N, C-alpha and C positions, 0 to 999 in steps of 0.2 A: 474586433478580435485582434487586429494588428497591434493595437495599443497594449493588449494583455501579453502578446508574444514579446513585445519590446520590454515589458516589465519583467518577464521571465528571463530574458537575456541579461538585463541589468542586474537582477538579483543573483543570477548565476555568476556573473563577473565579480560581484561583491563577495559571494561565497568563496570564490577562488582566492581573492585578494586578502581577505581578513582571516586571521587565525592567531595562534600563539606567536607566529612570526609574520608580521604584516608585510605584504609585497605590494608595491605601488601598482595601481591599475594600468599605467602605461607599460610597465614591464610585463604584466600578465598578458596584455593584448599582444605585445610583440612576440612573446613565447608562443601563444596560441596561433598567431598568424604565420609564424615560422614553420609550424607543422603543416600548414597548407601551402605556403609560398616559401620554398626552401632558400630562396635568395635573400630573404630578410636577414640582416646582420644581428646576431645575438652574442657576438664575441665579448661585449662588455657586460653581459649578464652572467652572474656567477652560476656555476654548476649546481650549487645547492638550491638556488632559486628555481632553476629549471626542473630539478627533481621534485621539489615541493609542489610546483604548479602542475606539472604534467603527470607525474606518477602517484601523487598523493591526493591533491585537492580536486583536480578535474574528475577522476573516477568517483570520488566521494560525492561531489555535486551532481554528477550524472545519475548515480544511484539514488540520491535523495529525490531528484526530479522524477525518475522512473517510478519509484515506490510511491511517492505522493500522488502522481497521476493515476497509477494503477488502483490504489485504494480509493481515490475519489471517484473514479469511473465505476468501480465495483459497488460502492455505496449508492451512487446515483441509480444504477441498474436495479439494485435490491429494493430500494425505496419505491421505484416505479413498478417493478414486477410484483412485489408483495402489497402494493398500494398501502404502504405503512411508513409513516415518517420516522420511525425509530429503528428501521432496519439498517444495519451496517455490518461490515465483516467482523468487527470485534464483539459486538453485542450479541449476535446470534450464533457465535461459536466458530465461524469460518476461520478466523485468524488462529484460534486455539487448535483447530484441527490441523491447519498447516504447521503450526508449531510442534504438535505431537509427531507428525510425519518427519519433520526435520530432526527432532530429538532422537527418533528411532534410527535415522540415518547416521547421526553423529555417534550415538551410543553403541551401535552395532559395528562401527568401524568402517562401514561402507563409504562414508565421506572421505576417508583417507585414500581410497582407491581412485575416486573421481569426484570432483566438486559437483558434477551434474546429478549425483544421487540425491543431494539435498533438495533441489527444486522439484525433482520427480516425486519424491516422497511427500514433500510439502503440498504439492498440487493435489495429489491423491487424498491426503488427509483433509485438505480444505474442501474438496469436492464431496467427500463422504459426509463431513460435518454439515455442509450446506444441504445436501439431499435429505439427511435425517431430520433437520429442523424443518425443511419444506414439507416433508411428509407429515410430521407431527403437528405442525401449526396451521396448515392450510385446511380450511373448512368451506366447502361449497365455492371454491375458487377464491376465497379471501382469507387473509391472515389477521385475525384480531390482535390488537396490541398486546393484551394480557397474555394470550396464548403464545404469541411469538416470544415475548420476554421470558415467560416461564420455560419454554422449550430451550431458549438460548442459555438461560441461567443453569438449567439442569445439565445441558450438554457441556457447558464451560466447566462446571464442577466435576463432572465425570472425567473430562479430558485432563483437568488439572491433577486429579488423583492419579490417573495413569502416568502422566508426566513425572510426578513426584515419585511414583513407584519405580520408574525406570532409573531415575537419578539416584535414589537411595538404596535400592535393593538389587537392581539388576547388574551388579558387579561392574559398575562404571568406575573407571579410574578417577582419582581425585581431580586431576588436571582437566579431564574431559567434563566431569560434573561441574567444575567451576566455570568452564567455557560455556556450558549449556545454560547455567543460571544467569550469567551476564548476557548471553545471547537472548534469553527470554525477556529481558528488560528492554530490548530493542536498542539498536545503535548502528552507526555507520563507520565506526573506527576501523582502521586497517583494511578498508575496502580498496580493491585494486581493479585494474582493467579486466581481469578474469571474471570478477563479479558482474561487471557491466555486460560482458558477452553472455554470461549465464542468465541474466535478467531479461535481456532483449527479446529472445524468441517468445517466451511465454507472455510477456507483456504486449508485444506486438500482435500476437495471435488474439489475445483477449481484447485488445483495443480494436482490431479489425472486426471481430464479432460484434462488439458494442456498436460500432458505426454501421455495420451492415443491417442491424436489427433495430435501428432507431425508429423507423416507421411503425414496425410491429409493436414496439414498446409503447409508443404514443397511442396506438389503437387499443392496446390492452387496458390503458387507463380508463377507457370508456366502458369497460365491462366485457366479460367473456362472451355474452350473447351478441353484442355488437361486433366483436372480433370475429366470431363464427360467421355472422351474416356478411362480413366483408371478405370472406374467403381465407381468413388466417387459420393455419393449423395450430391451434392454441397450445396443445400439449407439447408438440414438437418445438415450437418457439420458446416455450418456458424452459424446457430442458436444455436447449442450446444456449440461452442466456445464462442459465445457472452454470453450465459448463464454463462459459466465458468468465463469469465472476469468480468462480472457484479457481480458474487458472490464474487470473490476475492476482487474487489474494494469496494463493499458494506461492507464486513466484516472488511476490513482494516479501512475504514472510521468510522465504528461503535466503534472501540476500540481506535482510535488515533485522530479522527477529520480529518480535511482536510489537507493533506500533499501533496503538489504539486510537479510535475516535476521528481519524482523518476522514474516513468514509462516512462519518455522521455529520461532522461540522461543515465540510466543504460544500456538499450538495445543497444544504439549507442556505448557506451564504450566497451561493451562485443563483439559486432559485429566486432570491429577492430581487436580483437585477434583470434576469432574462425570462422569468416565468417557468412554467412546467414543461414546455416543449423540449424534448430530448435532443433535437437537432442542434439546439443552442446549448442546452444544459450539459450534455456529455463532453463536447470539446472544451468548453470553458471550465468545467469542473476539473478536467485533466490539467489545464494550464494553472489554475489557481491552486490545485492540490500540489503541483510541483513547486510553485512559488512558496506555498505555506511550509512544506517540509524542508526546503532549502533554508528558509529563515529560521525555523525551529532548530535545525541542526547547527546553524551558525551560532545561535544563542547557546546551544548545549555545549559547544566546544570553546566558547569564549567567556562565558559568564563566570566560570571558576578556573580559567586558564592558569597553569598548564594542564590541570586535570579536566575531565569531561563529565558532564551529567548525562546519564543514559537518556537517549532520545524518547523512549517510551514513557519515562517519568514525566517529561515536559508535556507531551501530547495528552497524557492522562490528566495533568494539571489543568490544561486548557479545556479538554473535552468533557470531563466528568461534570463540572457545573453546567455546561451547555446541555448535556444529556438530562440532568435533573430538571432543567428549565423546560425542555421538550416534553419530558414525562409529565410534568405538572400541566403543561399547556394541552396535552392530548389525553389527559387522564380520563376524560369523559368518553373517549372512543371505545 
């Protein structure tokens, strides 16, 4: 685990160093250390470099890490809870629900009063979408692949229609509509420390719930009868885990827009190395999810520099073929 944490630190430093204006790693380290140790001399570092590092790139990298970790944890929990390898926030409509909540906050003007309205609305939207899919797709304690996919597709279509209605009909100003469209593509541009503080509470609470219910999630993999016999309050545990995943997804969507397939790809990758036990799977998925999204964001802002590719476009490019592979592999289920 220590090696993966070191990898996360290394990738984070690279994410801060590389961009449209490259800043040497030694300067990045001095700027970061000066924030902790004020006596470190930064007089020969330009003000522009300090602004780029501390006010632009550090918040962006932190948001990428938080969002990547949140989506990976949510995907891991969903796959375990539904006992379904295709469950993830984007595919079953949770991300879309969070997006709809955020769009309502933006279009209504509430977001202009306080940035905290967006994560609140996004979390509520994600939770509602997740509960709807769970109720529709679960049969006798299990969620068949076909039913889960159909429920997710139907809900995604309905939410997309509602979002389009809000943008085109509900008297949204052009500038706000344009902002919403770009935001729906997913991206981390113009992220500040305010976004970090907005993301932290929801993701921390969701992460704590995930860690607290690792044992119960492992037991649920054995079947509900076994869980009941071991004294697990199955329905209560399921709803608490669903609440945690909805909170993680909604908060992630609120600060980054819709970024798909992270919650699908990462748990499968990590499972190849550590197996199905969630005490290893959840923390390692969080780390690898953070590393993955930092690297994808780095690619998004450098491959066509000085312009950026929307982050959601790249994750869809990676994730869609992987999803088709999994669908083919598990089509017999």
